[in-house]
N, C-alpha and C positions, 0 to 999 in steps of 0.2 A: 568909516570904511563900509562899503556896500557888500552885504553877504550874498553868497550864491544860494540857490534853492536848497542845496545840500548842506549848507553850513549850519552849525549849531552854536548856541550860546550856553556855555557850561560853567557853572559855579563850583568852586572848591572851597570848602570850609577849612581854614587854617587857624582858627581862633584857639585851638587846643594846644598848639605847639609852643612849648616853653624852651627856648634855646639852651642846649647843653644839659637838659634835665629830663628828657624823655627817651634817651637811648636810641635803640634801633628804629623806633618809629620816625624819628627826625631824619635819619639817613634814608629810610624808605620813601618818605614823601618828597625829599629833595631829589632823589634819584628818579622818581616817577616824573616830577616836573621837568627835570633835565631831558628825559626821554620824550615827553610830550612836546616840549618846546622845539626839539630837534626835528621831529617827524610831522608835526601838524602845523601847517602854515595857513590853513583854511578856516578852522573853527575859532571862535572867540572864547577866551577863558577869563573868568573873573575870580580872582583870589581874594578871599576875605581874610585880611590880616589885622593885627592890632598893634597897640603902642609898643609893646616890648618884644615883638617878633618880626616887625616889618622889614628890618635890616637883614634878617636871615635869608630873605628872598631877593637880594640884589642881583643874583646871578640870572634871574628871570627878566629878560630884557627884550623879548620879541614883541613886535608891534601888536600882535593879536592876544597878548597876555596883559591883563589889566589888574592892578591892585585896588581893592575896595577897602578903604581904611575904616576901621571900627574903633570908636573911642572907648576902649576898655584896656585894662591891664589884666592879662589872664592869670596872673599869680593869685588873684582873688577868685578862687574856683566857684564860690557861690554866685558871685556877680556874673561870671562867665556863663553859668547855667541859666541864670535869669535872662541874660542878653541873648543867648542862643534861642531861647523859647519865645521871647517877646519882641525882640528887635530884628534878629536875623531873618525870620520869615518875611517881614515887611521889606527888608532890603532885597531879598530874593525876588519877591513879587514885583518890586519897582523896576528891576533890571530886565524883566520879561525873559527869564532864562528858560531854556528847554530842559536842562538836566542840572541837578545839583548833586555833588559828591561829598559825602562825609567820610573822611579817611579813618575815623575811629568810631567807637560805640556811641559817642555823644551826637545827638541830633535833636531837632525840635520834637516835642511830644506830639503835637498836632500833625495830622496827615497833611502833607503839602499838596498843592494842586498841580504840581509838575512831577516829572519822573525823578525819583531819588534813589541813590545808590549808597550803601554803607559798607564799610570794611570792618571785618572782625579779625583782630590779630591773635587773640587767644581767649580762653575761658579759665585762666588760672584761678580766678577768685572762687570758682566752683570746686576746683580740685584741691586748692590749699587755702581755705578761707581764713585760717589763722594768720596768714601772711598779710592780711589787710585789716585796717581799723573798722570798727562798727559803722562809722560814717561812710567810708569808701564802699563797703559791702552794700550799704543801703542805696547809694548812688548807682552802683553796678546793677543791683537787683531791679531798679526802676528802668534804667536806660538801655541795658542790653535787650530785654524783651521788647521794649518800644522800638528800638532800632530794627530788630528782626521782623516785627509785625508791620511797622509803618513804611519801611523802605520797599521799593519795588524790586530791588535787586540787592543781593548780599554777595560780597566778595570775601572769600576766606583765603588766607595767605599760604595755605597748604592743604592737601587732601586730609591730613590728620585733623586740622581745625574744622574742615567741612563736616567730617564725620562726628566730631565732638559737638558741634552745634546741633546736628540732627539728634544726637544721643540725648542731649539735655533739654532741647526745646521742641523736638519733632512732634511729640504727642500734644503739646500745648498750642502750637501754631500750625494751622492747616496749610498744606502745600508748601511747607518750608523748604523741603529738599529740592523742589523744582526751581526755586529762585536763588539757589546758592551756586556760585561757580568758584572753583579754586584757581587763583592766579598767584604765582609765586612772587616774592619780593624782588624788585629790580635791583641789580647790582651794577655799579659803575666800575667797569674793568679798565677804563682808560688810564688809570694811574698805576697800573701794574709795572713794577720796576725791577731791574736786574738786581740780584743779591749783592753785587759789588757796590751798588749805590747806597746812600744813606749812612755813610760813615760818621758824618757829623751828628746825626741823630743818635747813633750808638754812643758816641763820645759824651753827649749831653747827659746820659744816665750812667756813664762809666761801664758800658757793656762791650763785650767782644763777640765777634761773629761766631755763631754756633756754640755759644757757651751760656745760653740762657733759655729757660722755658717760658713761653709766653701765653697769656690768655687775655682776651678782650671781653670784659664783663662788668655789669653793674654789680653792686654789693647788696643783693637781696637774697633771702634765704634759699629760694629755689635754684640759685646759681651754684650752690654746693661748693663754695670756695673754701669753707672750713676743712672739708675733706682733702682738698688739694694742698692746703697749708700743712696738714698733718702728714700727708704723703711726702711732701717736699722736705719736711723736717727729718724724715727717715733717710731720704736721699742725700741730703747735704752732709750727713755724718761721714759718708764715704767719699763724697766728691765736693771738696771744699771750694773749688773755683766756680761752681755752677750757681746761677741766680734764677730767681723767679720774678717775672715782670707781669704786673696787672695794670691794664688801662681801662678806663670807663668813667661813668658819671658818678660813681660813689653810690651810697645807699645806706639803709638803716643798720647794716651789719659792719659798717666801717669801724666803729668803736671796738666791737668784739674782735675783729680781725687784727686791729692794732694791738689789742691785748694779747692775742696769740703770738704775734711777732715778738712782743716783749717777753712773754713766758718762755718761748722756745729759743730766745736769743737769735732772732733772724734779722735784726736790723740792717746788717751788712749784705744779706743775701736776698731780701725781698724788696722789690721796688714797686711802689704804687704811684703811677704817673698822674692819675686823675684823667680828666678829659683831654684828649690830644687831637690834633688835626689829622686828616686822612693820610697825608704824605708821611707823617710820623708813624702812624699805625702801620702803613704799608712797609716802611723800612723795618719795623719790628717783625712783621710777618716774614719778610724776605730773609732775615738774618738769624732767626731763632733756631735753636736745635730742634724744637718741636712745638706744636701748638696744642694746648689742651682746652677742652670745653666740657667741664664736668656737670653742666646744668641738668637738673632732673625734670625740667618742664620747659618747653619752648613751643612757640607757634611756628617758628621757621628755623632760626639758628644761622643767621647770615655770616658771622665771623668765621665759622668752620669752613664754609664754602670759599670765602675770600682767601683763607690760609691755604686751602688745597691748591689754589691756582699757582702758588709759589713752590709747589712740589716738596713741601716739608711734611714730615709725619704729622698727621692730624689725629688726635686721640679724643674721643667723645664718649659721653654716656650712651649706653645701648638702649635708647628709647626710640619708639617707632618713628617719630618725626625726624630724628637725626638720620635714621636709616633711609628715610624717604628722600630728604633733600641732599644728602651726600651720595646718593645712588649706591649705597653699600660699598663705597670706595674709601672710607676712612678706617681708623682702628677703633674698635668698640670695647668698652669696659662694661661687662655685664653686672657685676656687683659694684655699682657706681657709688654707693654710700660707704664703701669699705676703703679706708686709706691704704691698706696693704695691697689691694688690687691695683690702685693707681701707682703705688710705689714700685710694684713688680713690673708694670708696663713701662714706667719711666726708666727703670733700671735697664730694661732690655734696649731701650732707645739709646741711652747714654753709653752703654757698652757696645753699641753698633750691631746688636743682634737682630734688629728689626730692619729688614730691607723694604723700605716703603717709598714708592714713587708712583704717582698717578700717571697713567699712560697718556701719550699725546692725544690719542683719540678721545679718551674720557675727559681730558682737560678741555679740548675743543667743544665737547658736548656740554660741559658746564658753561662755557663761554656763550654758547648759543641759548641754552635753556634759561639763563638768568640775565641775559643781556638787557640793559635798560631800554633799548630801542624796541626789542621784540616784546617785552612786557608792556611797554607803552601802547603798542599796537593792539594788544589784547584789551587794554582799558578803553581805547578808542572804540573798539567793537562793542563793549558794554555800554558806552555812552550812546551809541547810535541805536541801541535797542529801543529807545524811547519812541521811535517812529512806528514800532510794531504795536 
């Protein structure tokens, strides 16, 4: 295909994606690719994929999107790091790309000879180092600063993360603030369904409409699920029919959470679905009594925004990033480590004392603000900056 003078050749590193294991970052990159594929028919995109994730991008089928197969299995993290630094730069150079985009903190250590952009999703490892192994902290401490220094542009997924980057690295890296832009995570709203749909999904887990509390979350310490389990244990003593549903990729706290379920005798009331497909998740959003998001640290918090679109009560921890991305339109728990606080708020919802419904104006604002096509346009603008 002959390129116009204004066309670009853009590489996107996808070697980091391990299907169904990286949570929100997988949804983020897939939504971004959906948006780019829909709005950009002019530029050429080269997606670097590997043995165990190439099938995850079958939805990318536009003629100007090309998969570049890399012979690695990215479950071997050490080999992926070596490949990213020794082989990937050679592949990038061979393709004569104009721009290369790294959607996570991982990128080649060496400065590339073309315009490069990196995305930073959060700096949790600096806020809660005990949540990570010594090896992971070592990798983060090497590659985060390299990504921030060697990339020509940094994209933060919220203003909170932008300021967090400047706070931790601004004094060490010159002109850091000038090369960071905040661009929100794209959300695919095309699957939003009416609450009357999804009955078969509810039947799958023995659920009834508006008789369960829902959260979509991995099982890591910062997600604060133990607090919600304790709050729900207090609630179920008075409301026997209500259930708690958790869906997500799992995590290191799964064993401890299962232990709490056993200790509190919650086996009939708590349902852990594991990873589910988008249409199943959407059915749970649409039919839940309320959605809870107790996380104490986030870079963005996509599930809370998705749930708001269904006009169900959305209860979140009162942390700055959640205030930012939910536009102060959710229900906030200030003492978010206190099970009693969550119990009291849930009790208000169950008793019908909380009248919550996002206005149609604010709902439309959310749809525009996080629409994957609008976000994709912002990324295209970042890609085009290489000409400057």
